[in-house]
ROPALO-682770 format. One record per residue: residue number from 1; x, z, y of N, C-alpha, C in turn. Coordinates in steps of 0.05 Angstrom, whole numbers. Atoms other than C-alpha are relative to their C-alpha. Example, Ala and Ser with C-alpha at 12.3 -4.5 7.8 and 13.67 -1.06 7.14 Angstrom:
! ROPALO-682770
REC|1|18|0|-24|246|156|-90|18|0|24
REC|2|-16|-1|-24|273|143|-21|-15|14|22
//
This chain:
! ROPALO-682770
REC|1|-21|-16|13|2898|2739|1626|-6|17|-23
REC|2|-3|-12|20|2915|2760|1563|1|25|-5
REC|3|4|-30|8|2903|2837|1534|38|-5|4
REC|4|-35|-4|0|2982|2866|1536|7|-9|-30
REC|5|-14|-4|13|2989|2871|1474|3|-36|-17
REC|6|-3|40|9|2982|2783|1463|33|6|12
REC|7|-19|6|1|3061|2790|1482|12|12|-25
REC|8|-15|-8|29|3082|2825|1412|-12|-14|-22
REC|9|3|20|25|3053|2766|1372|14|-20|-2
REC|10|-12|21|7|3080|2713|1340|-12|-31|13
REC|11|13|16|-18|3072|2648|1369|-28|-12|-23
REC|12|27|3|19|3017|2629|1306|-19|20|10
REC|13|20|-20|-4|2988|2694|1327|-15|-5|24
REC|14|6|8|-23|2988|2674|1400|-27|-25|-8
REC|15|15|20|-3|2954|2610|1385|-35|8|-17
REC|16|30|-6|3|2894|2641|1345|-17|25|22
REC|17|14|-16|-14|2887|2691|1395|-11|-19|32
REC|18|13|24|-25|2880|2632|1448|-29|-7|0
REC|19|31|13|12|2822|2599|1405|-16|23|1
REC|20|21|-29|-3|2790|2672|1404|-17|-1|31
REC|21|10|-13|-28|2789|2686|1475|-12|-29|12
REC|22|15|19|-19|2764|2612|1501|-26|-2|-17
REC|23|22|14|-2|2703|2618|1466|-15|25|3
REC|24|8|-22|-18|2655|2667|1508|-30|6|-18
REC|25|25|4|13|2588|2654|1468|-11|-6|-24
REC|26|7|8|30|2553|2658|1406|-30|-13|3
REC|27|25|8|-9|2479|2619|1423|-17|-3|-23
REC|28|23|-3|32|2420|2640|1367|-20|-27|7
REC|29|22|15|-3|2374|2585|1362|-28|17|6
REC|30|28|-20|4|2313|2636|1360|7|24|3
REC|31|-11|-24|-5|2336|2701|1376|-28|17|8
REC|32|27|-11|0|2260|2720|1390|-9|13|-24
REC|33|-1|-12|33|2256|2720|1307|5|23|-8
REC|34|-14|-24|17|2303|2777|1295|-3|17|26
REC|35|3|-36|-24|2272|2827|1361|-5|12|-20
REC|36|14|-33|15|2229|2861|1310|18|17|-24
REC|37|-13|-4|12|2278|2869|1259|23|23|21
REC|38|-15|-17|-9|2319|2903|1322|-15|23|10
REC|39|25|-23|-11|2257|2946|1340|1|18|-32
REC|40|0|-8|23|2262|2960|1264|13|14|-6
REC|41|-25|-13|4|2328|2985|1268|0|21|9
REC|42|-1|-25|-22|2319|3034|1327|-20|19|-4
REC|43|25|-19|18|2249|3057|1289|24|14|-21
REC|44|-13|-9|22|2300|3076|1226|12|23|13
REC|45|-9|-22|-10|2350|3103|1268|-8|39|12
REC|46|22|-21|-17|2306|3151|1308|-11|22|-21
REC|47|-1|-7|23|2288|3165|1235|15|30|-11
REC|48|-25|-23|9|2356|3206|1226|9|-1|-33
REC|49|5|8|28|2344|3176|1149|19|-21|-5
REC|50|-15|22|5|2405|3141|1125|0|-15|-13
REC|51|6|23|7|2377|3102|1077|-18|-22|13
REC|52|11|18|-15|2324|3073|1119|23|-10|25
REC|53|-25|14|-19|2376|3061|1176|19|-16|-15
REC|54|-22|17|13|2423|3027|1119|-18|-27|0
REC|55|11|20|12|2362|2980|1093|-9|-18|31
REC|56|5|18|-32|2344|2954|1173|25|-6|12
REC|57|-20|1|-9|2407|2952|1190|9|-31|-18
REC|58|-13|30|29|2428|2900|1122|-31|-14|10
REC|59|12|23|1|2365|2860|1143|0|-9|28
REC|60|-15|11|-24|2389|2856|1216|14|-18|-9
REC|61|-25|19|-5|2456|2828|1201|-14|-17|-24
REC|62|11|24|23|2418|2781|1140|-5|-14|16
REC|63|14|18|-18|2375|2754|1195|21|-17|22
REC|64|-15|17|-21|2437|2738|1236|21|-12|-14
REC|65|-19|17|8|2483|2712|1187|-21|-20|-10
REC|66|16|21|3|2423|2668|1161|-3|-25|24
REC|67|-4|25|-35|2418|2638|1238|11|-11|7
REC|68|-25|18|-7|2486|2627|1246|14|-20|-27
REC|69|-3|14|19|2492|2598|1180|26|12|-21
REC|70|-25|-11|15|2543|2642|1151|-4|16|-27
REC|71|6|-16|31|2553|2680|1077|-4|26|10
REC|72|8|-45|-6|2523|2752|1067|24|14|5
REC|73|-19|-17|3|2561|2806|1082|-14|31|-7
REC|74|6|-27|12|2548|2873|1052|6|26|19
REC|75|4|-24|-33|2523|2935|1101|-2|27|-15
REC|76|-1|-26|6|2540|3006|1086|-6|20|27
REC|77|-2|-17|-14|2520|3058|1131|7|34|-11
REC|78|-12|-31|3|2545|3134|1128|-7|20|15
REC|79|5|-33|-12|2534|3197|1154|16|-2|27
REC|80|-12|-3|-14|2584|3229|1200|24|-24|3
REC|81|-26|17|-8|2643|3194|1232|22|5|-11
REC|82|-21|-6|1|2712|3196|1204|11|7|31
REC|83|-21|-8|-18|2760|3225|1255|20|15|-12
REC|84|-29|-11|11|2834|3244|1257|3|-1|27
REC|85|-10|6|-26|2880|3241|1316|-12|-21|17
REC|86|11|23|-17|2862|3180|1333|-28|0|14
REC|87|29|2|-3|2791|3188|1350|-15|-1|-20
REC|88|22|6|16|2728|3173|1316|0|-24|-4
REC|89|7|21|15|2711|3116|1275|-28|-12|1
REC|90|27|3|-11|2649|3081|1298|-14|-25|-25
REC|91|12|25|18|2645|3016|1249|27|-8|-16
REC|92|-20|14|11|2694|2976|1201|-11|-21|-15
REC|93|4|28|25|2693|2907|1162|28|-4|-6
REC|94|-22|4|14|2735|2894|1113|-7|-28|-21
REC|95|-4|24|26|2744|2829|1062|29|6|-20
REC|96|-15|0|19|2782|2826|1004|0|-24|-16
REC|97|-4|18|27|2805|2765|957|-21|3|-19
REC|98|14|-1|21|2748|2748|910|-25|27|-1
REC|99|17|-23|-9|2703|2804|945|-20|-4|27
REC|100|17|9|-11|2635|2803|983|18|13|29
REC|101|-11|-16|-27|2667|2823|1065|-26|17|3
REC|102|25|-29|-9|2630|2894|1086|9|7|20
REC|103|8|-19|-31|2606|2926|1148|-4|22|-14
REC|104|13|-30|1|2602|3004|1149|-3|8|24
REC|105|14|-6|-24|2568|3038|1200|-2|28|-4
REC|106|-1|-26|1|2575|3109|1219|-30|10|17
REC|107|28|6|-21|2497|3132|1246|4|34|11
REC|108|10|-20|1|2524|3208|1257|31|4|24
REC|109|-33|1|-16|2582|3227|1314|16|22|-20
REC|110|-17|-12|14|2642|3262|1284|0|37|2
REC|111|-5|-27|4|2641|3333|1308|-31|12|3
REC|112|23|-18|-5|2572|3353|1335|-28|-14|-22
REC|113|13|13|20|2539|3307|1278|-30|-7|11
REC|114|11|6|-10|2494|3276|1325|-8|-28|-4
REC|115|3|28|5|2450|3210|1313|16|-9|24
REC|116|-14|20|-30|2490|3154|1361|-31|-17|3
REC|117|29|16|-26|2441|3130|1412|6|-31|-10
REC|118|10|21|13|2408|3069|1391|27|-28|9
REC|119|-25|20|-11|2452|3018|1438|23|1|-14
REC|120|-34|0|3|2520|3043|1423|-8|-2|-34
REC|121|2|16|29|2500|3029|1343|-7|-20|6
REC|122|1|25|-1|2472|2966|1361|25|-22|8
REC|123|-21|17|-3|2532|2941|1392|21|10|-18
REC|124|-10|1|18|2573|2971|1339|-5|-26|-28
REC|125|9|25|20|2536|2935|1289|8|-24|6
REC|126|-6|22|-10|2546|2877|1332|31|-6|0
REC|127|-30|-4|-7|2619|2886|1346|12|-9|-32
REC|128|-13|8|29|2630|2881|1263|-13|-32|-15
REC|129|11|34|9|2584|2821|1258|10|-24|12
REC|130|-12|10|-12|2632|2795|1311|30|-16|-18
REC|131|-14|16|19|2688|2793|1261|-7|-10|-22
REC|132|7|26|31|2649|2762|1199|4|-26|18
REC|133|1|22|-15|2638|2710|1253|30|-13|0
REC|134|-29|11|-8|2711|2697|1267|16|-1|-29
REC|135|-16|20|16|2736|2689|1197|-20|-16|-15
REC|136|15|20|16|2673|2664|1163|-12|-17|16
REC|137|14|26|-22|2647|2615|1223|19|-17|10
REC|138|-14|14|-13|2703|2605|1267|30|-13|-14
REC|139|-28|3|10|2761|2605|1213|21|13|6
REC|140|-34|-10|-4|2814|2645|1245|7|17|-25
REC|141|-16|-11|14|2867|2671|1216|-4|32|-2
REC|142|5|-36|-12|2855|2741|1255|-21|1|15
REC|143|24|-3|-21|2797|2768|1286|15|23|20
REC|144|-12|-21|-27|2830|2800|1355|-24|8|14
REC|145|25|-15|-31|2794|2843|1408|17|-15|27
REC|146|7|7|-28|2796|2792|1463|-14|-3|13
REC|147|14|7|-25|2765|2778|1526|-26|-20|-10
REC|148|24|23|8|2724|2721|1492|-14|15|-32
REC|149|23|-13|27|2708|2773|1427|-12|17|9
REC|150|25|-22|-19|2676|2827|1479|-19|-17|17
REC|151|17|9|-4|2643|2775|1507|-23|-16|-21
REC|152|13|11|32|2612|2739|1440|-22|28|-10
REC|153|20|-20|15|2585|2806|1423|-16|8|27
REC|154|14|-2|-15|2556|2816|1488|-25|-22|5
REC|155|15|10|3|2519|2756|1483|-21|-8|-11
REC|156|15|5|17|2491|2762|1422|-18|29|12
REC|157|16|-15|-3|2473|2833|1443|-25|-4|24
REC|158|13|12|-15|2436|2803|1510|-26|-20|-13
REC|159|23|17|9|2396|2757|1466|-16|22|-17
REC|160|9|-20|20|2375|2812|1419|-19|29|14
REC|161|16|-21|-6|2354|2864|1470|1|-17|32
REC|162|-2|31|-28|2322|2812|1533|0|30|21
REC|163|4|-24|-21|2317|2876|1575|21|4|6
REC|164|-22|1|-7|2384|2880|1575|12|-17|20
REC|165|-8|26|-15|2391|2811|1605|1|3|32
REC|166|8|1|-25|2367|2829|1668|14|25|22
REC|167|-17|-24|-13|2410|2893|1682|28|-13|15
REC|168|-17|4|-11|2470|2889|1714|20|2|-23
REC|169|-20|1|25|2526|2874|1665|30|15|9
REC|170|-19|-15|0|2577|2927|1665|22|-15|-8
REC|171|-20|13|12|2648|2900|1666|16|20|-24
REC|172|-16|-23|13|2691|2924|1607|16|12|5
REC|173|-26|-12|-14|2753|2964|1609|21|-17|9
REC|174|-14|28|-1|2788|2900|1591|0|-15|29
REC|175|17|15|-29|2744|2870|1655|17|10|21
REC|176|-23|-21|-19|2780|2928|1699|21|-7|-2
REC|177|-31|-4|-4|2841|2928|1678|8|-27|11
REC|178|1|25|-19|2843|2853|1707|-3|-4|31
REC|179|12|6|-23|2814|2874|1776|30|6|18
REC|180|-6|-12|-23|2859|2888|1832|-3|30|-1
REC|181|3|-44|-7|2877|2973|1842|-19|-1|20
REC|182|15|-3|-19|2840|2958|1912|-30|2|-7
REC|183|30|4|11|2777|2935|1874|-14|30|-22
REC|184|12|-19|21|2776|2986|1824|-2|34|10
REC|185|-3|-20|-19|2788|3043|1881|-28|-2|12
REC|186|16|-2|-9|2734|3012|1910|-36|11|-9
REC|187|21|-12|17|2688|3025|1849|-3|27|-5
REC|188|-10|-25|-1|2713|3093|1852|-18|15|29
REC|189|13|-12|-26|2690|3108|1923|-34|-7|6
REC|190|31|8|10|2617|3080|1906|-12|25|-12
REC|191|12|-17|25|2602|3126|1850|-13|25|16
REC|192|20|-22|-7|2584|3190|1894|-28|-7|16
REC|193|22|17|-14|2534|3152|1942|-20|-16|-24
REC|194|12|13|20|2509|3116|1877|-15|22|-12
REC|195|12|-27|10|2496|3178|1844|-23|20|22
REC|196|20|-13|-21|2463|3209|1905|-31|-8|2
REC|197|23|25|-5|2418|3150|1914|-17|5|-24
REC|198|24|-7|25|2391|3153|1835|-5|23|3
REC|199|12|-21|4|2372|3226|1840|-7|9|25
REC|200|14|-8|-25|2347|3233|1910|-35|-3|-6
REC|201|17|-8|1|2284|3256|1910|-23|7|-28
REC|202|16|-13|27|2271|3287|1839|12|27|-2
REC|203|-4|-37|5|2260|3352|1818|19|10|-16
REC|204|-22|-13|10|2301|3399|1782|-20|-11|-26
REC|205|15|0|16|2248|3385|1723|0|-29|-17
REC|206|-6|21|3|2261|3309|1720|28|-2|-5
REC|207|-29|-1|14|2336|3320|1719|9|13|-17
REC|208|-20|-18|27|2347|3373|1670|-21|-19|-26
REC|209|24|4|23|2288|3333|1625|18|-23|-15
REC|210|-13|21|15|2334|3296|1562|-20|-16|-11
REC|211|19|14|2|2311|3234|1546|-19|-3|-39
REC|212|4|-9|34|2305|3252|1463|11|17|-8
REC|213|-6|-27|2|2330|3319|1463|24|-3|-15
REC|214|-31|0|11|2399|3296|1433|14|-7|30
REC|215|-15|10|-26|2417|3255|1501|7|10|18
REC|216|2|-12|-20|2444|3279|1563|-30|-2|17
REC|217|3|6|-23|2403|3294|1623|17|-10|20
REC|218|-10|8|-28|2409|3265|1687|23|25|15
REC|219|-16|-22|-9|2438|3337|1712|29|1|-19
REC|220|-20|-6|12|2483|3345|1654|20|-27|5
REC|221|-10|29|-5|2512|3272|1666|18|7|32
REC|222|-17|-5|-27|2528|3297|1738|24|22|3
REC|223|-21|-32|9|2561|3365|1713|23|-11|-14
REC|224|-20|16|15|2601|3322|1668|22|-22|15
REC|225|-12|8|-23|2623|3280|1724|29|14|12
REC|226|-4|-22|-20|2637|3341|1767|28|4|-14
REC|227|-18|-12|22|2684|3367|1707|28|-14|-8
REC|228|-15|17|15|2715|3308|1680|24|-8|25
REC|229|-16|-1|-19|2746|3295|1752|12|14|6
REC|230|-21|-7|-3|2782|3354|1756|21|0|-20
REC|231|-20|9|28|2810|3335|1680|21|-17|13
REC|232|-16|26|-8|2837|3268|1709|18|12|26
REC|233|-14|-7|-22|2859|3302|1769|32|28|-10
REC|234|-16|-12|17|2905|3351|1728|16|-15|-10
REC|235|-14|23|13|2924|3296|1689|14|-19|14
REC|236|-21|9|-22|2961|3267|1753|11|9|9
REC|237|-27|-19|-8|2992|3321|1767|21|7|-19
REC|238|-13|-4|16|3017|3328|1702|28|-19|0
REC|239|-18|22|1|3046|3257|1700|21|-14|19
REC|240|-19|0|-26|3078|3258|1774|14|17|-7
REC|241|-21|-18|-5|3113|3323|1763|21|-5|-28
REC|242|-24|0|25|3143|3304|1689|-3|-26|-12
REC|243|-6|24|5|3166|3250|1653|-11|-1|-37
REC|244|10|4|27|3121|3228|1588|-11|25|-3
REC|245|12|-24|12|3075|3290|1587|-12|-14|-24
REC|246|22|5|26|3032|3295|1524|-21|12|17
REC|247|31|-2|-8|2959|3291|1543|-9|2|-21
REC|248|18|-19|20|2913|3334|1494|-27|-21|-1
REC|249|23|15|1|2852|3294|1472|-17|20|-22
REC|250|20|-9|17|2786|3333|1442|-12|-11|2
REC|251|19|9|-1|2731|3287|1425|-31|18|2
REC|252|20|-17|-6|2685|3349|1429|-5|15|18
REC|253|-8|-9|-32|2696|3368|1498|-25|-1|11
REC|254|25|5|-35|2648|3341|1547|-31|5|-21
REC|255|20|-12|6|2589|3365|1485|7|34|8
REC|256|-5|-34|3|2622|3433|1485|-2|9|22
REC|257|3|-2|-27|2623|3438|1555|-26|-1|12
REC|258|27|3|-5|2553|3420|1567|-11|17|-10
REC|259|21|-23|13|2534|3479|1524|14|20|9
REC|260|-16|-26|1|2589|3531|1540|-7|8|37
REC|261|-1|4|-36|2583|3515|1625|-30|-7|-1
REC|262|32|5|-5|2503|3516|1613|-3|-21|21
REC|263|13|23|-20|2497|3446|1652|-29|-12|4
REC|264|32|-4|-6|2417|3450|1649|-4|18|17
REC|265|9|-22|-24|2419|3512|1689|17|-8|25
REC|266|-21|7|-31|2466|3487|1746|-14|-6|19
REC|267|14|5|-15|2442|3470|1805|18|-32|4
REC|268|-17|28|4|2442|3390|1808|12|-9|32
REC|269|-10|-2|-37|2456|3390|1890|29|4|-8
REC|270|-29|-7|-2|2515|3428|1885|20|-15|-19
REC|271|-18|12|15|2543|3392|1820|3|-28|11
REC|272|-16|21|-9|2541|3329|1856|20|2|33
REC|273|-20|-2|-25|2571|3356|1920|27|10|-11
REC|274|-23|-14|14|2627|3386|1878|15|-24|-13
REC|275|-11|27|8|2641|3313|1846|13|-11|24
REC|276|-2|13|-25|2636|3281|1914|36|16|11
REC|277|-28|-11|-14|2696|3334|1941|18|-6|-22
REC|278|-20|5|18|2737|3328|1879|8|-30|-4
REC|279|2|29|-5|2719|3250|1879|18|-4|25
REC|280|-13|-1|-19|2746|3249|1948|41|9|-5
REC|281|-28|-19|3|2809|3297|1931|15|-21|-18
REC|282|-5|16|20|2820|3242|1871|23|-26|20
REC|283|-1|29|-22|2820|3176|1925|27|13|17
REC|284|-19|-6|-22|2865|3217|1972|30|-3|-15
REC|285|-29|-3|12|2922|3227|1923|5|-34|-4
REC|286|-9|23|13|2920|3159|1891|4|-24|27
REC|287|-9|13|-20|2922|3133|1963|23|-4|10
REC|288|-35|-16|-4|2996|3170|1975|18|-22|-16
REC|289|-19|2|13|3024|3139|1915|12|-26|8
REC|290|-15|24|-7|3077|3093|1913|1|-23|-24
REC|291|3|20|24|3077|3025|1867|14|15|-26
REC|292|-13|-9|25|3125|3056|1822|-14|23|-15
REC|293|11|-26|3|3089|3125|1815|-31|-6|-13
REC|294|17|2|19|3028|3089|1795|7|-17|-27
REC|295|-14|4|29|3069|3063|1734|-1|24|-19
REC|296|-10|-10|12|3082|3120|1714|-25|17|-25
REC|297|16|-12|22|3055|3154|1647|2|23|-18
REC|298|8|-16|27|3028|3206|1598|-5|-14|-27
REC|299|7|7|19|3024|3197|1531|-30|20|-18
REC|300|21|-15|5|2956|3206|1505|-5|-4|-28
REC|301|-4|0|39|2942|3227|1431|-16|-16|-10
REC|302|4|27|20|2901|3168|1411|4|-17|16
REC|303|-2|20|-20|2904|3118|1471|37|-12|1
REC|304|-33|7|2|2987|3119|1475|4|9|21
REC|305|-5|-4|-21|3023|3117|1537|-24|-15|17
REC|306|12|7|-15|2975|3114|1591|13|11|31
REC|307|-2|4|-31|2996|3097|1662|-24|12|27
REC|308|9|-6|-24|2967|3127|1728|-27|-27|9
REC|309|15|23|-9|2937|3051|1742|-21|2|-25
REC|310|28|-4|25|2904|3062|1665|-13|10|10
REC|311|31|-18|3|2872|3118|1686|-23|-5|19
REC|312|14|3|-19|2848|3090|1752|-21|-29|-13
REC|313|16|15|9|2817|3031|1708|-21|16|-22
REC|314|20|-20|14|2789|3085|1657|-21|8|21
REC|315|22|-11|-14|2750|3120|1710|-15|-21|13
REC|316|8|25|-10|2729|3057|1740|-25|-5|-22
REC|317|17|5|17|2694|3042|1670|-16|22|-9
REC|318|5|-22|6|2680|3114|1657|-28|6|26
REC|319|15|-8|-13|2640|3122|1717|-29|-17|2
REC|320|25|25|4|2593|3054|1708|-10|6|-23
REC|321|23|-12|27|2573|3083|1634|-9|23|5
REC|322|17|-27|-2|2549|3146|1663|-18|0|21
REC|323|20|13|-13|2520|3118|1715|-26|-14|-19
REC|324|28|11|21|2479|3076|1669|-11|20|-19
REC|325|11|-27|13|2469|3134|1623|-17|18|25
REC|326|24|-12|-15|2437|3171|1684|-23|-12|9
REC|327|27|14|-2|2395|3121|1704|-18|-2|-26
REC|328|21|-2|31|2365|3114|1627|-1|23|7
REC|329|12|-26|1|2361|3189|1626|-23|8|23
REC|330|28|-10|-28|2308|3189|1696|-21|-19|-13
REC|331|17|23|3|2273|3126|1665|-14|12|-33
REC|332|8|-3|27|2269|3166|1596|2|-8|-22
REC|333|-13|15|27|2306|3131|1557|25|5|-10
REC|334|-24|-2|9|2362|3141|1510|27|-20|11
//
């Protein structure tokens, strides 16, 4: 099923969309040859030096374009991400007639100026390479964010980071949106038990250990899920009580709460218990809603209109991502 914006495209644009959506994989002939460049990029990013990160990013992109038989693309790495009312910009691909295409990447978050987690940075790089593939390799007239586009990006990632191939692949938000509400609700129902299983038997020192000093500890992830659940319930209340309420968005809020509410000093077991209680309340409310109520929406500051159905999709995806983050933190990985 195409994403919602497909209906707004012209017939010729829809034909391009369908061609993009049908291509789900980019197979590299020798991905192992590029893995040293991936490792070099991770080391460069961890130095927090922009010039070194740019060189390593350029070398990896050059290796990818050579492997795929594509023309070269210029790579620029900049400092903190630009941001506005629409959120943060992670990466950008641009092309102009008569000029070499360009990929721009940002290595620090917009508000906190923290170095971006390596996997996030690599995903962003491969995302922008995907646009270059669409235009220069597949010769598409436009580079749309289709389900096929995201699967091509993931296929590159799993070839370059082979350990990721052994992990359970998390559905994207777009894939979750295609699932019946009952399946997404089942995902929300499992989360508290999965959190409990992941932290069972871990002492406070392990739960409070940040993997690299920049990314959250497991306990901070649990506290974030506890507090964000309260925010989700507040938004459901607004949407049910008002027509098209405006929903504020503050990208600094998660890190700010972690500091202001002193997540690392919280009791992990109590935080998990509070999350479970709030999630049960959310599920109880959602189960009482009529089909028409699931369609009620609020206007998000960066995403536009979001229905309660959309929020359930977001919550399922959000749970997956933070469970993965928690497990990596317990392993000492960013």
